[in-house]
C-alpha positions as CSV (number, residue, x, y, z in Angstrom):
1,M,-25.9,4.5,41.0
2,K,-28.3,7.4,40.4
3,K,-28.7,10.5,42.6
4,P,-31.7,9.1,44.7
5,L,-29.3,6.4,46.0
6,L,-26.8,8.9,47.4
7,P,-28.5,9.3,50.8
8,L,-28.4,5.5,51.2
9,L,-24.7,5.5,50.4
10,V,-24.1,8.1,53.0
11,A,-26.1,6.3,55.7
12,G,-24.3,3.0,54.9
13,A,-20.9,4.6,55.0
14,L,-21.5,6.4,58.3
15,L,-22.2,3.0,59.9
16,A,-18.9,1.6,58.7
17,G,-15.8,0.8,60.8
18,G,-12.2,0.9,59.5
19,C,-8.4,0.6,59.5
20,S,-5.4,2.8,58.9
21,I,-6.3,6.3,57.7
22,D,-4.2,9.3,56.8
23,S,-5.9,12.7,56.7
24,G,-4.6,16.2,56.8
25,P,-4.4,19.5,54.9
26,V,-4.5,19.5,51.1
27,A,-1.0,20.2,49.9
28,V,-2.0,21.5,46.5
29,P,-2.3,25.3,45.9
30,P,-5.5,26.7,44.4
31,A,-5.7,27.1,40.6
32,G,-4.8,30.7,40.9
33,D,-4.3,33.5,43.5
34,G,-7.3,35.4,44.8
35,L,-9.8,32.6,44.5
36,A,-12.5,32.8,47.2
37,Q,-12.5,30.0,49.7
38,P,-15.4,27.8,48.7
39,E,-17.9,26.0,50.9
40,P,-16.3,22.7,52.2
41,L,-17.9,19.3,51.7
42,S,-20.6,18.8,54.2
43,W,-19.5,17.2,57.5
44,W,-21.6,14.1,56.8
45,S,-20.1,13.7,53.4
46,R,-16.6,13.9,54.8
47,A,-17.5,11.5,57.5
48,A,-19.1,9.1,55.0
49,I,-16.1,9.2,52.7
50,D,-13.7,8.6,55.6
51,S,-15.7,5.7,56.9
52,F,-16.3,4.1,53.6
53,I,-12.7,4.0,52.5
54,R,-11.6,2.8,55.9
55,F,-14.2,0.1,56.0
56,S,-13.7,-1.0,52.4
57,S,-10.0,-1.4,53.1
58,W,-10.6,-3.2,56.3
59,R,-12.9,-5.6,54.6
60,G,-10.3,-6.3,51.9
61,E,-12.4,-5.0,49.0
62,R,-9.5,-2.8,48.1
63,S,-6.0,-2.5,49.6
64,G,-6.4,1.2,50.1
65,Y,-7.7,4.5,48.8
66,I,-6.6,8.1,48.1
67,V,-9.2,10.8,47.7
68,M,-8.6,14.5,46.8
69,V,-11.4,17.0,46.1
70,A,-11.3,20.7,44.9
71,R,-14.2,23.1,44.5
72,D,-14.2,26.3,42.5
73,G,-10.5,25.9,41.9
74,V,-9.5,25.4,45.6
75,P,-8.6,22.0,47.1
76,I,-10.8,21.4,50.1
77,Y,-10.4,17.7,51.0
78,S,-7.8,15.0,51.0
79,N,-7.6,11.6,52.7
80,A,-6.1,8.1,52.4
81,A,-7.0,4.8,54.0
82,G,-5.8,1.3,54.0
83,W,-2.5,-0.1,52.9
84,K,0.2,0.9,50.4
85,D,1.5,-2.6,51.0
86,I,-0.4,-5.2,53.0
87,A,2.5,-7.5,53.8
88,S,4.7,-4.8,55.4
89,Q,1.7,-3.0,56.8
90,A,2.9,0.2,55.1
91,P,-0.1,2.6,55.2
92,M,-1.6,4.2,52.1
93,A,-0.8,8.0,52.3
94,V,-2.1,11.0,50.4
95,D,1.4,11.2,48.7
96,T,1.7,7.5,47.8
97,H,2.7,6.9,44.1
98,V,0.2,4.8,42.1
99,R,-0.1,3.5,38.5
100,I,-2.8,5.7,36.8
101,A,-3.0,3.5,33.6
102,S,-5.5,5.0,31.2
103,M,-5.6,8.4,33.0
104,T,-2.4,8.8,30.9
105,K,-4.7,9.3,27.9
106,P,-5.9,12.8,28.7
107,I,-2.3,13.8,29.3
108,T,-1.3,12.5,25.8
109,A,-4.3,14.4,24.3
110,V,-3.2,17.7,26.0
111,A,0.4,17.2,24.7
112,A,-1.0,16.8,21.2
113,M,-3.3,19.8,21.4
114,S,-0.4,22.0,22.6
115,L,1.3,21.1,19.3
116,V,-1.9,21.9,17.4
117,E,-1.9,25.4,19.0
118,E,1.7,25.9,17.8
119,G,0.8,24.9,14.2
120,R,3.1,22.0,14.3
121,L,0.2,19.5,14.1
122,G,-3.2,19.8,12.5
123,L,-6.3,18.1,13.7
124,D,-7.3,17.2,10.1
125,D,-3.8,16.2,9.1
126,P,-3.6,12.6,7.8
127,V,-1.8,10.4,10.2
128,A,0.1,9.1,7.2
129,D,1.8,12.5,6.9
130,Y,3.7,11.5,10.0
131,L,3.5,7.7,10.0
132,P,3.6,6.7,6.3
133,E,2.6,3.1,7.0
134,F,-1.0,4.4,7.8
135,A,-1.4,5.5,4.2
136,N,-3.3,2.5,2.8
137,L,-5.5,1.3,5.5
138,R,-8.2,-1.3,4.9
139,I,-11.5,-1.9,6.7
140,A,-12.8,-5.4,7.7
141,T,-16.1,-6.2,6.0
142,S,-16.5,-9.1,8.4
143,Q,-15.3,-9.8,11.9
144,T,-15.0,-13.5,11.1
145,P,-12.2,-14.8,8.8
146,D,-12.9,-16.8,5.7
147,A,-12.0,-20.5,5.2
148,Q,-8.4,-19.5,4.6
149,G,-8.2,-17.5,7.9
150,V,-8.1,-14.2,6.0
151,Y,-10.4,-11.3,7.0
152,P,-12.1,-9.8,4.0
153,T,-11.4,-6.1,3.6
154,V,-12.0,-3.0,1.5
155,P,-9.9,0.1,1.2
156,A,-10.7,2.9,3.6
157,T,-12.7,5.7,1.9
158,V,-11.4,8.5,4.2
159,P,-7.9,9.0,5.5
160,L,-7.2,8.4,9.2
161,T,-6.6,11.9,10.8
162,V,-5.2,13.2,14.0
163,R,-8.7,14.2,15.0
164,H,-9.9,10.6,14.6
165,L,-7.2,9.5,17.1
166,L,-8.3,12.1,19.6
167,M,-11.9,11.2,19.2
168,F,-11.2,7.5,19.6
169,S,-13.1,7.0,16.3
170,S,-10.0,5.8,14.4
171,G,-11.4,2.3,13.7
172,I,-8.3,1.0,15.6
173,G,-9.1,-1.8,18.0
174,P,-9.4,-4.1,19.7
175,G,-12.3,-2.5,21.6
176,M,-14.0,-3.8,24.8
177,D,-15.7,-6.8,23.3
178,T,-14.2,-10.2,23.6
179,D,-16.1,-12.6,21.3
180,P,-15.6,-11.6,17.6
181,P,-12.6,-13.3,16.1
182,L,-11.3,-10.0,14.8
183,V,-11.0,-8.7,18.4
184,Q,-9.0,-11.8,19.3
185,H,-6.9,-11.3,16.1
186,W,-6.1,-7.7,17.3
187,Q,-5.3,-8.9,20.8
188,A,-2.9,-11.5,19.5
189,N,-1.2,-9.2,17.0
190,G,-1.7,-5.8,18.5
191,I,0.6,-3.3,20.2
192,R,1.8,-5.8,22.9
193,A,2.5,-8.6,20.5
194,L,6.2,-7.9,20.2
195,E,8.4,-9.2,22.9
196,K,10.6,-6.1,22.4
197,G,10.1,-2.9,20.5
198,S,9.8,0.8,20.8
199,L,6.5,2.7,20.6
200,R,7.1,3.5,17.0
201,E,7.9,-0.1,16.1
202,R,4.8,-1.4,17.9
203,V,2.5,1.2,16.3
204,A,3.8,0.4,12.9
205,G,2.4,-3.1,13.3
206,L,-1.1,-1.8,13.8
207,A,-1.2,-0.4,10.3
208,R,-1.1,-3.9,8.9
209,L,-4.3,-5.0,10.8
210,P,-7.8,-4.4,9.3
211,L,-9.7,-1.6,10.9
212,F,-13.0,-2.3,12.5
213,E,-14.9,0.5,10.8
214,E,-14.3,3.7,8.7
215,P,-12.5,6.4,10.7
216,G,-14.9,8.9,12.2
217,T,-17.9,6.6,12.4
218,R,-17.8,5.0,15.9
219,W,-16.1,5.4,19.3
220,R,-13.9,2.4,20.0
221,Y,-11.6,1.8,22.9
222,G,-8.3,0.7,21.4
223,Y,-4.8,2.0,20.7
224,S,-5.7,5.4,19.3
225,A,-3.8,7.2,22.1
226,D,-0.7,5.1,21.4
227,V,-0.7,6.0,17.7
228,L,-1.2,9.6,18.7
229,A,1.8,9.4,21.0
230,A,3.9,8.1,18.1
231,V,2.7,11.0,16.0
232,I,3.8,13.4,18.8
233,E,7.2,11.7,18.9
234,Q,7.6,12.1,15.1
235,V,6.6,15.8,15.2
236,T,8.9,16.7,18.2
237,G,11.8,14.4,17.7
238,K,11.5,13.4,21.4
239,N,10.0,10.5,23.2
240,I,6.6,10.9,24.7
241,E,7.8,11.2,28.3
242,Q,10.2,14.0,27.4
243,V,7.3,15.8,25.7
244,M,5.1,15.4,28.7
245,Q,7.7,16.5,31.1
246,A,8.5,19.7,29.1
247,R,5.0,20.7,28.2
248,I,2.9,19.6,31.2
249,F,4.7,18.1,34.2
250,E,7.4,20.7,34.7
251,P,5.1,23.8,34.1
252,L,2.5,22.4,36.5
253,G,4.9,21.3,39.2
254,M,4.0,17.6,38.7
255,A,7.3,16.4,40.1
256,D,6.1,12.9,41.0
257,T,4.7,11.9,37.7
258,R,6.7,9.7,35.3
259,Y,6.5,6.4,33.5
260,E,6.7,3.3,35.6
261,P,10.2,2.8,36.8
262,P,12.2,-0.5,37.2
263,Q,11.5,-2.7,40.3
264,D,14.4,-1.3,42.3
265,Q,13.0,2.3,42.0
266,R,9.4,1.6,43.3
267,G,9.8,2.2,47.0
268,S,7.3,5.0,46.9
269,M,4.7,3.1,44.9
270,A,1.7,1.2,46.1
271,T,1.5,-2.5,45.5
272,V,-1.1,-3.6,43.0
273,Y,-3.5,-6.3,44.1
274,T,-6.2,-8.5,42.6
275,Q,-8.7,-11.1,43.9
276,D,-8.2,-14.9,44.2
277,S,-10.9,-17.5,43.8
278,E,-11.9,-16.8,47.5
279,G,-12.2,-13.1,46.9
280,D,-9.1,-12.3,48.9
281,L,-6.5,-9.8,47.9
282,V,-3.3,-11.2,46.4
283,V,-0.4,-9.4,44.7
284,A,-1.1,-8.9,41.0
285,A,1.3,-9.9,38.2
286,D,3.9,-7.4,37.2
287,H,3.3,-6.1,33.7
288,Y,6.3,-3.7,33.6
289,D,7.9,-3.5,30.1
290,P,11.0,-1.3,30.0
291,D,11.2,-1.1,26.2
292,W,8.5,1.5,25.5
293,N,6.3,4.1,26.9
294,P,2.7,4.0,25.6
295,G,0.5,7.0,25.0
296,G,-2.6,5.2,26.4
297,G,-1.1,4.2,29.8
298,G,2.0,3.6,31.9
299,L,2.2,6.7,34.0
300,V,2.7,6.7,37.7
301,S,1.5,9.8,39.6
302,T,0.1,11.0,43.0
303,A,-3.2,12.5,43.9
304,A,-1.6,15.9,44.3
305,D,0.1,15.8,40.9
306,Y,-3.0,14.7,39.1
307,M,-5.1,17.3,40.9
308,R,-2.8,20.0,39.5
309,F,-3.5,18.6,36.0
310,A,-7.2,18.4,36.6
311,L,-7.3,21.9,38.0
312,M,-5.6,23.1,34.9
313,L,-8.4,21.5,32.8
314,W,-11.0,23.1,35.1
315,N,-9.4,26.5,34.8
316,G,-9.4,26.7,31.0
317,G,-5.9,25.4,30.4
318,E,-4.0,27.4,33.1
319,Y,-2.7,26.5,36.6
320,R,-1.1,29.2,38.8
321,G,0.1,31.2,35.9
322,A,1.4,28.3,33.8
323,R,-0.7,28.2,30.7
324,I,-0.7,24.8,29.0
325,L,-3.5,25.4,26.6
326,Q,-5.7,28.3,25.5
327,A,-9.2,28.4,26.9
328,S,-10.7,27.9,23.5
329,T,-8.7,24.8,22.9
330,L,-9.8,23.3,26.2
331,E,-13.4,24.2,25.4
332,D,-13.1,22.3,22.1
333,M,-11.6,19.3,23.9
334,R,-14.6,18.9,26.3
335,R,-17.1,19.4,23.5
336,L,-19.2,16.4,22.5
337,H,-17.3,15.3,19.3
338,M,-18.8,11.8,19.7
339,P,-22.2,12.3,21.3
340,Q,-22.8,8.7,22.2
341,G,-21.5,5.2,22.3
342,V,-18.8,5.6,24.9
343,L,-18.6,2.4,27.1
344,A,-21.8,1.1,25.4
345,A,-20.0,-2.3,25.1
346,V,-20.4,-2.6,28.9
347,D,-24.0,-1.3,28.9
348,I,-23.3,2.2,30.1
349,E,-25.3,4.9,28.4
350,G,-25.3,8.7,28.4
351,L,-21.6,9.1,27.7
352,G,-19.9,10.8,24.8
353,W,-16.4,11.8,24.0
354,G,-14.5,15.0,23.4
355,L,-10.9,15.1,22.3
356,G,-9.1,12.7,24.6
357,M,-11.7,12.6,27.4
358,A,-15.2,11.2,28.2
359,V,-18.0,13.8,28.4
360,V,-21.3,13.3,30.1
361,A,-24.0,13.8,27.5
362,D,-27.0,12.9,29.7
363,E,-26.6,12.6,33.5
364,E,-29.9,10.8,33.8
365,A,-28.8,8.0,31.5
366,T,-25.3,7.3,32.8
367,L,-26.1,5.3,36.0
368,M,-23.1,7.1,37.6
369,P,-22.9,10.0,40.0
370,D,-22.2,12.9,37.6
371,R,-23.6,16.0,35.9
372,T,-24.2,16.7,32.2
373,D,-21.0,18.2,30.7
374,D,-18.7,16.7,33.3
375,F,-15.5,15.4,31.7
376,W,-13.4,12.6,33.1
377,W,-11.6,9.3,32.6
378,S,-10.6,6.3,34.6
379,G,-7.7,3.9,34.8
380,Y,-7.4,0.1,34.7
381,Y,-6.2,-0.2,38.3
382,G,-9.2,1.6,39.8
383,T,-8.4,5.2,39.4
384,T,-10.6,8.1,38.2
385,F,-10.7,11.8,37.9
386,I,-13.6,14.1,37.1
387,V,-14.1,17.8,36.3
388,S,-17.6,19.1,36.8
389,P,-18.1,22.6,35.3
390,A,-21.7,22.8,36.6
391,T,-20.7,22.2,40.2
392,G,-17.1,23.5,40.3
393,L,-16.1,20.0,41.5
394,V,-12.7,18.4,40.7
395,A,-12.0,15.0,42.2
396,V,-9.2,12.5,42.0
397,I,-9.9,9.0,43.5
398,L,-7.2,6.3,43.4
399,T,-7.0,2.6,44.3
400,Q,-4.6,-0.1,43.1
401,N,-6.6,-3.1,42.1
402,E,-6.2,-5.1,38.8
403,P,-9.5,-6.4,37.5
404,G,-9.6,-10.2,37.4
405,E,-11.8,-13.2,37.0
406,F,-12.8,-13.0,40.7
407,S,-12.8,-9.2,41.2
408,G,-16.5,-8.4,40.7
409,L,-17.8,-5.0,39.6
410,P,-15.4,-2.1,40.3
411,Y,-18.0,0.0,42.0
412,Q,-16.0,1.3,44.9
413,V,-14.4,4.5,43.4
414,Y,-17.9,5.5,42.1
415,V,-19.4,5.1,45.6
416,V,-16.7,7.5,46.8
417,Q,-17.5,9.8,43.8
418,G,-21.2,9.7,44.8
419,L,-20.4,10.6,48.4
420,V,-18.4,13.6,47.1
421,Y,-21.3,14.8,45.0
422,A,-23.7,14.3,47.9
423,G,-21.6,16.7,50.0
424,L,-21.8,19.7,47.6
């Protein structure tokens, strides 16, 4: 979806019809006092976003949408359309709580970097200093087992470090491929293999599995953030949610962000849907597990709360006087530590990785609406945020749709993102 397509997206969205929609003032303060009021999104961009999210919800592509946009540190747009719950006809609202899944990962990274600033954690510290079972890791020399079902391995030549976990270059799987037997081995014996177990217990099991490659050599989407969360718990003596609350959520005023609660405490949460064989929306299976809080997912939040977090990232680590990280630390996090290979398994080019976040290395290669040096990440249920230093844009776009066999390509949030960029 490159930039020349944006006018077509706008024209198509302006022709759309719709369903329930909730718009109003953006209830999120600017990143700091004294910021000049920026130019709003153009009228046709706002109309296109409103029409697209209404029409897409009406068509049943997604149950609903929440969109919030800031520019130059000042929120300038918010809207919601569709349904929080289809059966009860409860409308999606700007303050509806949603599962943000992998958008948890940048929060875990920020928590870790705050400990690095305090000298309690070192980027080049071996993970084994905190989790001893990671001391003697082995690297698979083949992703196919031998005749006895054993994967041939050799000892790792470099120690796994905290930096590798933040760079997602730890060699820890399973990655985004599905075919190699080693991927299937990790899926069967990975962090969710235990029926019950704490984060620490689950992470310990990963150390017994063969790594896919030497740490530091390749970006791989796996359980790096979960291992990082276990390191954070070991350093602080607190569970990861307590660390996030004290270091991030409370200072930023993110009062509605927490790990997913039990069923009887979900009245404020949107229902998650997926598609059946006819392409119709059906309620997705419940994956709630009360035994542990992962570092790579599991948080529930609102658009307003995540906007506060994203504005802190845009503003060099500070939001309304609450400094979470030093500006130099944030600069290092959004630097290209892994210059390529991010999402290459799904044929996306032009993306690299910083420390805990994707970074756009080449806007012309990504096939997404973005700018070089933008940093961002998305979540499993169709959520995304993006911070664009070149344009001053910060956006949070939320849906609640679990990918499934009949779901098709999850393009909808990126259409909205393109319409936001088109209005700058």
